[in-house]
C-alpha positions in Angstrom: 0.0 0.0 0.0 1.5 3.4 -1.0 0.8 6.8 0.4 1.3 10.2 -1.2 4.1 10.9 1.3 5.9 7.6 0.7 8.6 9.3 -1.3 11.0 8.0 1.4 12.0 4.9 -0.6 14.3 7.3 -2.5 16.5 7.3 0.5 17.4 3.7 -0.1 18.7 4.3 -3.6 22.3 5.3 -2.6 22.5 2.3 -0.3 21.2 0.0 -3.0 23.8 1.2 -5.4 26.5 0.7 -2.8 25.2 -2.8 -2.0 25.2 -3.8 -5.7 28.7 -2.4 -6.1 29.9 -4.2 -3.0 28.5 -7.6 -4.0 29.9 -7.2 -7.5 33.3 -6.2 -6.0 33.4 -9.3 -3.8 32.3 -11.7 -6.5 34.7 -10.3 -9.1 37.6 -10.2 -6.6 36.8 -13.7 -5.3 36.5 -15.0 -8.9 39.9 -13.5 -9.8 41.8 -14.5 -6.7 40.3 -18.0 -6.5 42.2 -18.7 -9.7 45.5 -17.7 -8.1 46.8 -20.7 -6.2 49.2 -19.9 -3.4 52.8 -21.2 -3.7 52.4 -22.6 -0.2 50.4 -25.5 -1.6 48.1 -25.8 1.4 44.3 -26.1 1.5 42.2 -23.4 3.2 41.5 -25.9 6.1 45.2 -26.5 6.5 45.9 -22.8 6.6 43.3 -22.3 9.3 44.7 -25.2 11.4 48.2 -23.7 11.0 47.1 -20.3 12.1 45.2 -21.8 15.0 48.3 -23.6 16.1 50.7 -20.7 15.7 48.4 -18.4 17.7 47.8 -21.0 20.5 44.0 -21.1 19.9 41.9 -23.9 21.1 39.2 -24.6 18.5 38.1 -27.2 16.0 37.9 -26.7 12.2 35.1 -28.3 10.3 34.0 -28.3 6.7 30.4 -27.1 6.1 28.2 -27.3 3.0 27.4 -24.4 0.8 29.3 -21.5 -0.9 30.9 -18.8 1.3 29.1 -20.2 4.4 32.3 -19.7 6.4 31.8 -18.6 10.0 33.2 -18.9 13.5 31.0 -20.3 16.2 32.3 -18.7 19.5 29.8 -20.6 21.7 31.2 -24.0 20.6 34.7 -22.9 19.6 34.3 -24.3 16.1 35.5 -22.6 12.9 33.4 -23.8 9.9 34.8 -23.4 6.4 32.7 -23.9 3.2 33.7 -26.8 1.0 35.3 -24.6 -1.6 37.4 -22.7 0.9 38.3 -25.7 3.0 39.6 -27.7 0.0 40.8 -24.8 -2.1 44.3 -23.5 -2.1 43.9 -20.0 -3.6 44.7 -16.6 -2.2 40.9 -16.0 -1.8 40.6 -19.3 0.2 43.5 -18.3 2.5 42.0 -14.9 3.1 38.6 -16.2 4.1 40.0 -18.9 6.4 42.3 -16.3 8.1 39.4 -13.9 8.5 37.5 -16.5 10.5 40.6 -17.1 12.6 40.6 -13.4 13.2 37.3 -13.6 14.9 38.6 -16.3 17.2 41.5 -14.0 18.1 39.0 -11.3 18.9 37.2 -13.5 21.4 40.4 -14.6 23.1 41.7 -11.1 23.4 38.2 -9.9 24.6 37.8 -7.3 21.9 35.0 -5.1 23.1 33.0 -4.7 19.9 33.1 -8.5 19.3 31.7 -9.1 22.8 29.0 -6.5 22.3 28.0 -8.0 19.0 27.6 -11.4 20.6 25.2 -9.9 23.2 23.2 -8.2 20.5 22.7 -11.2 18.2 19.4 -12.5 19.8 18.0 -9.0 20.2 18.9 -8.0 16.6 17.5 -11.3 15.3 14.1 -10.7 16.9 14.1 -7.0 16.0 14.9 -7.5 12.3 12.0 -10.1 12.0 9.4 -8.2 13.9 10.1 -4.6 13.1 8.6 -4.3 9.6 5.3 -6.3 10.3 4.7 -4.2 13.4 5.5 -0.9 11.8 3.5 -1.4 8.6 0.4 -2.8 10.5 0.6 0.3 12.6 1.0 2.5 9.5 -1.9 1.1 7.7 -4.3 1.1 10.7 -2.9 4.3 12.3 -1.7 2.5 15.4 1.1 4.8 16.3 2.3 2.7 19.3 2.9 -0.2 16.9 4.9 2.0 14.6 7.0 3.1 17.6 7.6 -0.5 18.7 8.6 -1.4 15.2 11.1 1.5 15.1 12.6 0.5 18.5 12.9 -3.1 17.3 14.6 -2.1 14.0 16.9 0.2 15.9 18.3 -2.8 17.6 19.0 -4.4 14.2 20.7 -1.2 13.1 22.9 -1.1 16.2 24.0 -4.7 15.5 25.0 -3.6 12.0 26.9 -0.6 13.3 28.8 -2.7 15.8 29.5 -5.4 13.2 31.4 -3.0 11.0 34.4 -2.5 13.3 34.3 -6.2 14.2 34.7 -7.3 10.6 37.4 -4.7 9.7 39.3 -5.7 12.8 39.0 -9.4 12.0 40.4 -8.6 8.5 43.3 -6.7 10.1 44.1 -9.6 12.4 43.8 -12.0 9.5 46.2 -10.1 7.4 48.7 -9.8 10.3 48.4 -13.5 11.1 48.9 -14.6 7.5 51.8 -12.3 6.8 53.6 -13.2 10.1 53.0 -16.9 9.6 55.3 -17.2 6.6 52.5 -19.1 4.8 52.1 -16.5 2.0 54.9 -15.0 0.0 55.6 -11.3 0.0 54.2 -10.8 -3.6 51.0 -12.6 -2.5 50.3 -10.2 0.4 48.7 -7.4 -1.7 46.2 -9.8 -3.1 45.4 -11.0 0.5 44.6 -7.4 1.5 42.6 -6.9 -1.7 40.3 -9.9 -0.9 39.9 -8.9 2.8 39.1 -5.2 1.8 36.5 -6.3 -0.8 34.7 -8.5 1.7 34.6 -5.8 4.3 32.9 -3.4 1.9 29.8 -5.6 2.0 29.4 -4.7 5.7 29.7 -1.0 4.9 26.8 -1.4 2.4 24.7 -3.4 4.9 25.2 -0.8 7.6 24.3 2.0 5.2 21.2 0.2 4.1 20.0 -0.5 7.6 20.6 3.1 8.7 18.7 4.6 5.8 15.9 2.1 6.4 15.6 3.3 9.9 15.6 6.9 8.8 12.8 6.0 6.3 10.7 4.5 9.1 11.2 7.5 11.3 10.1 9.9 8.5 7.0 7.7 7.7 6.2 7.8 11.4 6.5 11.6 11.6 4.2 12.0 8.6 1.4 10.3 10.6 1.6 13.0 13.4 
């Protein structure tokens, strides 16, 4: 349902452009660097295991189905690598594996933003699912209190995105340092490692921008009802 004042969707255009650019950048960078096999001759899983050992971390590495489904589970101390990354031996695979190890380093060193994000996960999950149904039911039927609750819920999701941004950039920084200090990658391979890590981090910038502009849109729509 559209209202005469619902011009606010225009706010999302810059974030959508950034999101498309970020996704394209990641895909193109990954496609290019996944063709560049590292001279180390290791798989992504072996790189993760080596970095874990060198940094005295206590966690298990597992292969998980899917493409780019890589993640670190801090509650179970498990690092899961997608099949392509776990078995691959490219610069891109090493970068992704090292990035997840970077998150494990954050937990061990009690990095504040990482701890805060972990606390926000359940709140943000509920908020992101419930915010829009509540808000738009309130908008359609002029229930302002539902609109306000929707904005509060979505604010929690935005806060999660804002906190995620430094967490991901810091994990990439740690990943680059771990890889370059480990001796796994050669000096001429290091710029490509940084390129892959930077491209991946850009997607979080786009997600944060989109969430912030969505929140601004909800606030403007709410004000138009007063």
